PAFI-602337 format. One line per field, with one value per residue: residue number from 1; residue in three letters; chain; x, y negated, z negated of N, C-alpha, C in turn. Coordinates in nm, 3 decimals. Layout:
// residues N
num: NUM; ... $
residu: ALA; ... $
chaine: A; ... $
n.u: X; ... $
n.v: Y; ... $
n.w: Z; ... $
ca.u: X; ... $
ca.v: Y; ... $
ca.w: Z; ... $
c.u: X; ... $
c.v: Y; ... $
c.w: Z; ... $
***
This chain:
// residues 75
num: 1; 2; 3; 4; 5; 6; 7; 8; 9; 10; 11; 12; 13; 14; 15; 16; 17; 18; 19; 20; 21; 22; 23; 24; 25; 26; 27; 28; 29; 30; 31; 32; 33; 34; 35; 36; 37; 38; 39; 40; 41; 42; 43; 44; 45; 46; 47; 48; 49; 50; 51; 52; 53; 54; 55; 56; 57; 58; 59; 60; 61; 62; 63; 64; 65; 66; 67; 68; 69; 70; 71; 72; 73; 74; 75 $
residu: UNK; UNK; UNK; UNK; UNK; UNK; UNK; UNK; UNK; UNK; UNK; UNK; UNK; UNK; UNK; UNK; UNK; UNK; UNK; UNK; UNK; UNK; UNK; UNK; UNK; UNK; UNK; UNK; UNK; UNK; UNK; UNK; UNK; UNK; UNK; UNK; UNK; UNK; UNK; UNK; UNK; UNK; UNK; UNK; UNK; UNK; UNK; UNK; UNK; UNK; UNK; UNK; UNK; UNK; UNK; UNK; UNK; UNK; UNK; UNK; UNK; UNK; UNK; UNK; UNK; UNK; UNK; UNK; UNK; UNK; UNK; UNK; UNK; UNK; UNK $
chaine: A; A; A; A; A; A; A; A; A; A; A; A; A; A; A; A; A; A; A; A; A; A; A; A; A; A; A; A; A; A; A; A; A; A; A; A; A; A; A; A; A; A; A; A; A; A; A; A; A; A; A; A; A; A; A; A; A; A; A; A; A; A; A; A; A; A; A; A; A; A; A; A; A; A; A $
n.u: 1.113; 0.897; 0.677; 0.676; 0.622; 0.361; 0.237; 0.280; 0.118; -0.132; -0.140; -0.141; -0.399; -0.557; -0.495; -0.598; -0.864; -0.838; -0.716; -0.709; -0.890; -0.720; -0.468; -0.130; 0.014; 0.324; 0.608; 0.768; 0.596; 0.490; 0.299; 0.165; 0.263; 0.246; 0.000; -0.168; -0.290; -0.467; -0.430; -0.644; -0.725; -0.491; -0.491; -0.723; -0.641; -0.437; -0.593; -0.741; -0.530; -0.434; -0.655; -0.665; -0.420; -0.421; -0.283; -0.124; -0.046; 0.192; 0.152; 0.377; 0.549; 0.470; 0.601; 0.812; 0.703; 0.674; 0.650; 0.491; 0.645; 0.783; 0.571; 0.512; 0.753; 0.743; 0.532 $
n.v: -1.286; -1.417; -1.301; -1.050; -1.132; -1.231; -0.998; -0.842; -0.977; -0.922; -0.645; -0.635; -0.742; -0.540; -0.327; -0.417; -0.339; -0.083; -0.065; -0.127; -0.415; -0.722; -0.612; -0.651; -0.628; -0.543; -0.562; -0.340; -0.164; 0.159; 0.361; 0.604; 0.690; 0.459; 0.335; 0.546; 0.667; 0.910; 1.163; 1.135; 0.868; 0.740; 0.811; 0.675; 0.411; 0.397; 0.424; 0.185; 0.002; 0.068; -0.012; -0.287; -0.388; -0.297; -0.060; 0.265; 0.492; 0.734; 1.051; 1.184; 1.005; 0.966; 1.093; 0.915; 0.687; 0.543; 0.316; -0.011; -0.186; -0.002; 0.080; -0.157; -0.187; 0.036; -0.029 $
n.w: 0.752; 0.647; 0.768; 0.644; 0.382; 0.407; 0.489; 0.264; 0.079; 0.191; 0.158; -0.121; -0.162; -0.051; -0.224; -0.467; -0.504; -0.586; -0.829; -1.187; -1.301; -1.316; -1.320; -1.247; -0.947; -0.810; -0.582; -0.643; -0.761; -0.830; -0.633; -0.692; -0.948; -1.126; -1.058; -1.055; -0.837; -0.655; -0.396; -0.219; -0.256; -0.171; 0.098; 0.178; 0.136; 0.327; 0.556; 0.549; 0.571; 0.826; 0.981; 0.916; 1.013; 1.268; 1.350; 1.370; 1.128; 1.093; 0.939; 0.853; 0.734; 0.478; 0.251; 0.216; 0.121; -0.167; -0.323; -0.329; -0.177; -0.015; 0.146; 0.286; 0.425; 0.594; 0.757 $
ca.u: 1.074; 0.764; 0.578; 0.670; 0.554; 0.219; 0.193; 0.279; -0.002; -0.248; -0.137; -0.190; -0.544; -0.614; -0.476; -0.673; -0.989; -0.805; -0.647; -0.790; -0.895; -0.615; -0.338; -0.038; 0.086; 0.453; 0.665; 0.825; 0.491; 0.480; 0.158; 0.108; 0.304; 0.193; -0.140; -0.246; -0.369; -0.459; -0.406; -0.762; -0.718; -0.379; -0.537; -0.818; -0.560; -0.373; -0.698; -0.769; -0.411; -0.435; -0.758; -0.630; -0.305; -0.440; -0.170; -0.143; 0.062; 0.211; 0.148; 0.508; 0.623; 0.416; 0.699; 0.901; 0.626; 0.651; 0.616; 0.424; 0.747; 0.804; 0.459; 0.532; 0.865; 0.701; 0.440 $
ca.v: -1.252; -1.473; -1.201; -0.950; -1.194; -1.233; -0.858; -0.800; -1.034; -0.848; -0.514; -0.661; -0.757; -0.407; -0.244; -0.469; -0.265; 0.051; -0.074; -0.196; -0.560; -0.794; -0.545; -0.725; -0.542; -0.596; -0.482; -0.215; -0.083; 0.296; 0.381; 0.720; 0.691; 0.347; 0.305; 0.667; 0.698; 1.049; 1.170; 1.083; 0.722; 0.700; 0.823; 0.566; 0.290; 0.402; 0.397; 0.040; -0.065; 0.089; -0.098; -0.428; -0.427; -0.237; 0.030; 0.404; 0.533; 0.879; 1.113; 1.235; 0.905; 0.957; 1.121; 0.801; 0.574; 0.559; 0.186; -0.108; -0.234; 0.104; 0.075; -0.274; -0.160; 0.134; -0.094 $
ca.w: 0.616; 0.624; 0.808; 0.538; 0.267; 0.439; 0.489; 0.124; 0.019; 0.240; 0.092; -0.257; -0.155; -0.028; -0.343; -0.582; -0.526; -0.633; -0.958; -1.288; -1.289; -1.386; -1.309; -1.160; -0.852; -0.769; -0.474; -0.694; -0.822; -0.779; -0.597; -0.761; -1.088; -1.204; -1.029; -1.076; -0.718; -0.608; -0.252; -0.149; -0.259; -0.087; 0.236; 0.200; 0.148; 0.459; 0.656; 0.544; 0.624; 0.971; 1.038; 0.896; 1.096; 1.400; 1.372; 1.332; 1.039; 1.099; 0.807; 0.813; 0.657; 0.342; 0.144; 0.201; 0.068; -0.311; -0.382; -0.241; -0.084; 0.083; 0.240; 0.372; 0.514; 0.694; 0.850 $
c.u: 0.934; 0.656; 0.564; 0.601; 0.404; 0.162; 0.183; 0.154; -0.128; -0.255; -0.185; -0.342; -0.613; -0.608; -0.560; -0.801; -0.964; -0.738; -0.737; -0.782; -0.787; -0.478; -0.253; 0.042; 0.213; 0.507; 0.717; 0.722; 0.482; 0.332; 0.093; 0.137; 0.240; 0.044; -0.230; -0.334; -0.355; -0.448; -0.524; -0.760; -0.604; -0.420; -0.636; -0.744; -0.494; -0.472; -0.729; -0.653; -0.406; -0.537; -0.719; -0.521; -0.313; -0.319; -0.212; -0.022; 0.076; 0.218; 0.284; 0.592; 0.579; 0.516; 0.795; 0.832; 0.593; 0.600; 0.542; 0.523; 0.777; 0.695; 0.476; 0.644; 0.828; 0.606; 0.522 $
c.v: -1.306; -1.372; -1.094; -1.005; -1.197; -1.091; -0.806; -0.852; -0.960; -0.708; -0.529; -0.670; -0.622; -0.324; -0.290; -0.391; -0.124; 0.051; -0.146; -0.348; -0.625; -0.730; -0.621; -0.628; -0.615; -0.513; -0.346; -0.125; 0.053; 0.327; 0.496; 0.713; 0.583; 0.324; 0.427; 0.704; 0.845; 1.047; 1.117; 0.930; 0.670; 0.705; 0.711; 0.434; 0.285; 0.373; 0.248; -0.038; -0.051; -0.001; -0.246; -0.474; -0.369; -0.152; 0.172; 0.445; 0.684; 0.940; 1.163; 1.132; 0.900; 0.993; 1.003; 0.679; 0.601; 0.429; 0.100; -0.158; -0.129; 0.101; -0.041; -0.247; -0.061; 0.072; -0.177 $
c.w: 0.583; 0.659; 0.701; 0.414; 0.287; 0.434; 0.346; 0.054; 0.064; 0.177; -0.052; -0.259; -0.137; -0.155; -0.462; -0.608; -0.579; -0.770; -1.059; -1.271; -1.373; -1.380; -1.209; -1.074; -0.810; -0.654; -0.522; -0.764; -0.752; -0.756; -0.674; -0.911; -1.173; -1.183; -1.046; -0.957; -0.682; -0.455; -0.171; -0.144; -0.172; 0.060; 0.271; 0.218; 0.285; 0.570; 0.663; 0.604; 0.776; 1.038; 1.030; 0.993; 1.238; 1.440; 1.339; 1.249; 1.046; 0.958; 0.761; 0.738; 0.511; 0.233; 0.119; 0.140; -0.078; -0.373; -0.281; -0.136; 0.024; 0.190; 0.338; 0.471; 0.624; 0.797; 0.947 $
***
């Protein structure tokens, strides 16, 4: 679980540049609904995540990624 906590913190750091200053991101934060991210921003976030964690995220998982926690679980 420690690894997921660390990963969650790194995801928070990545998302901070895409949300209004001072916005509190939580695991249950909806990436599109609450943060208002469009598809271009979501793709940019995925690119940053892939680079940060040295992974490749298949695009077919995107429908399953609604919240920050979903993203962490898919990684």
